[in-house]
C-alpha positions in Angstrom: -3.6 8.7 10.4 -4.5 5.1 10.9 -5.2 5.8 14.6 -7.6 8.5 13.6 -9.8 6.2 11.5 -13.4 5.6 12.6 -15.3 4.1 9.6 -13.2 3.5 6.5 -9.6 3.4 5.3 -8.8 3.2 1.6 -5.3 2.3 0.6 -4.0 2.1 -3.0 -0.3 1.0 -3.1 2.1 -0.9 -5.2 4.0 -2.7 -2.4 2.8 -3.7 1.1 5.5 -5.2 3.2 6.1 -2.9 6.2 4.8 -4.9 9.1 4.5 -1.9 11.6 1.8 -0.5 9.3 0.0 -3.9 9.2 0.1 -4.0 13.0 -1.4 -0.5 13.3 -4.2 -1.4 11.0 -4.9 -4.6 12.9 -4.9 -2.7 16.2 -7.2 0.0 15.0 -9.7 -2.5 13.4 -9.9 -4.3 16.8 -10.5 -1.0 18.6 -13.1 0.3 16.2 -15.6 -2.4 15.4 -17.3 -0.3 12.7 -14.0 0.3 10.8 -13.4 -1.3 7.4 -10.3 -1.4 5.2 -10.1 -1.6 1.4 -6.6 -2.2 0.0 -6.1 -2.0 -3.8 -2.8 -3.3 -5.1 -1.3 -5.2 -8.0 -1.6 -8.9 -8.5 0.8 -10.6 -10.9 4.4 -9.7 -9.8 6.7 -8.4 -12.5 10.2 -9.9 -12.5 12.1 -12.0 -10.0 12.6 -9.2 -7.3 8.9 -8.7 -7.0 8.0 -12.3 -7.1 10.5 -13.7 -4.7 11.0 -10.7 -2.3 8.1 -8.2 -2.3 5.4 -10.8 -2.5 7.0 -12.7 0.4 6.7 -9.5 2.4 3.2 -8.9 1.2 2.1 -12.4 2.4 3.4 -11.6 5.8 1.7 -8.3 5.7 -1.7 -9.9 5.1 -1.1 -12.4 8.0 -0.3 -9.6 10.5 -3.1 -7.3 9.2 -5.9 -9.9 9.4 -4.8 -11.8 12.6 -7.7 -12.6 14.8 -10.1 -10.5 12.8 -13.6 -11.7 11.7 -14.2 -12.0 8.0 -15.5 -9.0 6.1 -13.5 -6.3 7.9 -10.7 -6.1 5.3 -10.8 -6.5 1.5 -7.6 -6.9 -0.4 -8.2 -6.6 -4.1 -6.7 -5.9 -7.5 -8.4 -4.2 -10.4 -9.0 -5.9 -13.8 -10.1 -4.8 -17.2 -12.4 -7.3 -19.0 -12.0 -7.9 -22.7 -15.0 -8.6 -25.0 -15.0 -12.3 -24.1 -15.1 -11.4 -20.4 -11.5 -12.5 -19.6 -9.6 -10.7 -16.9 -6.6 -8.5 -17.6 -5.0 -7.3 -14.3 -4.4 -3.6 -14.1 -0.9 -2.6 -12.8 -1.1 -0.4 -9.7 1.7 2.1 -9.2 0.0 4.7 -7.1 0.5 5.4 -3.4 -2.7 6.8 -1.8 -4.5 6.6 1.5 -7.8 8.1 2.5 -9.1 8.0 6.1 -12.8 8.5 6.4 -13.7 11.8 4.8 -11.1 13.8 6.8 -7.6 12.8 5.6 -6.2 12.2 2.1 -2.6 11.2 1.6 -0.8 10.9 -1.7 2.9 10.7 -2.7 5.8 8.5 -3.8 6.2 6.2 -0.8 5.3 2.6 -1.0 4.2 0.8 2.2 7.5 -1.2 2.3 10.6 -1.0 4.4 12.6 0.7 1.7 10.3 3.6 1.4 9.9 3.9 5.2 13.6 4.3 5.8 16.0 3.9 2.9 14.7 5.7 -0.2 14.0 9.4 -0.6 10.3 10.0 -0.9 7.9 13.0 -1.2 4.4 12.7 0.2 1.5 15.2 0.8 -1.3 15.0 3.3 -4.5 17.0 3.1 -6.7 17.5 6.1 -10.4 18.5 6.0 -11.2 21.6 8.0 -14.8 22.0 7.1 -17.8 20.2 5.4 -16.7 21.4 1.9 -13.3 19.8 2.4 -14.8 16.6 3.6 -17.1 16.4 0.6 -14.0 16.8 -1.6 -12.0 14.1 0.0 -15.0 11.7 0.0 -15.6 12.4 -3.7 -12.0 11.9 -4.6 -11.8 8.6 -2.7 -15.1 7.3 -4.1 -14.1 8.4 -7.6 -11.0 6.2 -7.3 -13.1 3.2 -6.2 -15.5 3.8 -9.1 -12.6 3.9 -11.5 -11.6 0.4 -10.4 -15.1 -1.1 -10.1 -17.1 0.7 -12.8 -19.8 1.2 -10.1 -21.2 4.4 -8.6 -20.0 4.8 -5.0 -21.5 7.4 -2.8 -21.3 5.9 0.7 -18.9 7.2 3.4 -18.1 3.6 4.1 -19.2 1.3 1.3 -20.0 -2.3 1.8 -16.8 -4.2 0.9 -18.5 -7.3 -0.4 -20.6 -5.4 -2.9 -17.4 -4.0 -4.5 -16.6 -7.5 -5.7 -19.8 -7.7 -7.8 -19.1 -5.7 -11.0 -21.6 -3.7 -12.9 -22.6 -5.9 -15.9 -22.4 -2.8 -18.1 -18.8 -2.1 -17.2 -15.5 -3.7 -18.2 -13.9 -2.8 -14.9 -13.9 -4.9 -11.7 -12.1 -5.7 -8.5 -10.9 -9.2 -7.7 -10.0 -10.5 -4.3 -6.2 -10.9 -3.9 -5.1 -14.5 -3.1 -1.3 -14.8 -2.9 -1.4 -18.6 -2.2 0.1 -19.5 -5.5 3.2 -17.3 -4.8 4.1 -18.9 -1.4 6.3 -21.5 -3.0 8.2 -18.9 -5.0 9.3 -16.7 -2.0 12.8 -16.6 -0.7 14.5 -16.9 2.7 14.3 -14.1 5.3 18.0 -13.2 4.8 17.6 -12.2 1.1 14.2 -10.6 1.9 15.7 -8.4 4.6 18.5 -7.3 2.4 16.3 -6.4 -0.6 13.6 -4.6 1.5 15.5 -2.9 4.3 14.5 0.1 6.4 17.9 1.7 6.5 20.7 2.3 3.9 23.1 -0.6 3.5 26.1 1.8 3.6 26.4 3.9 6.8 26.5 7.7 6.4 30.1 9.0 6.5 31.2 11.9 8.6 31.1 15.4 7.4 33.3 15.5 4.2 34.9 18.8 5.4 36.0 17.2 8.7 39.7 16.2 9.2 38.4 12.9 10.6 37.4 11.8 7.1 41.0 11.3 5.8 40.8 7.5 6.3 37.3 7.0 5.0 37.2 4.9 1.8 36.4 6.7 -1.3 33.2 4.8 -1.9 31.7 6.1 1.3 32.6 9.7 0.4 31.1 9.1 -3.0 27.8 7.8 -1.6 27.1 11.1 0.2 27.3 12.9 -3.1 25.6 10.3 -5.2 22.5 9.9 -2.9 
């Protein structure tokens, strides 16, 4: 789907740590000079696992994604709700969505982290436009999501990324640029990070339980097959 992008990729995801995806985005951005990417995610991590593990992976994800790219090609942002005094209240993102131009719309349960890519069970659905009516529907759905976060009307097939950071003064919704600099000192070593966000199950799959070769397999490995 990333390799099919020509003008605009919209991603809305809770976790972004899977480096192969960052590499694909970087490669496609370099091959398609008109392509832009908007990524909407959460900002303030909740709990020690997110703060010390997932945010370490996200910082690396940004580095790989934006390597050797000129400014303005990628916008990483988080949504906020403004109170009556104008103070920001970050909105928690839990969705997993990707729209490619007006031709592909992807939604499901998978985060863009290693766990979702190889360890956890996920269920995702991809819709492909087959005619102009479908394209209009995908474009409307994607722009509706952007409008939901910005409070602004969006009609372009590839909106100007910088303009999305200037909120409508009549709205209490806005996007803010993600800056994870303050979380760098709170990340952990690579060993813990690789254990917590791994792309394969920590316990190998046992042999077929009905096989005679499973007699000496520990009970916890047999249990895992039924539990997961």
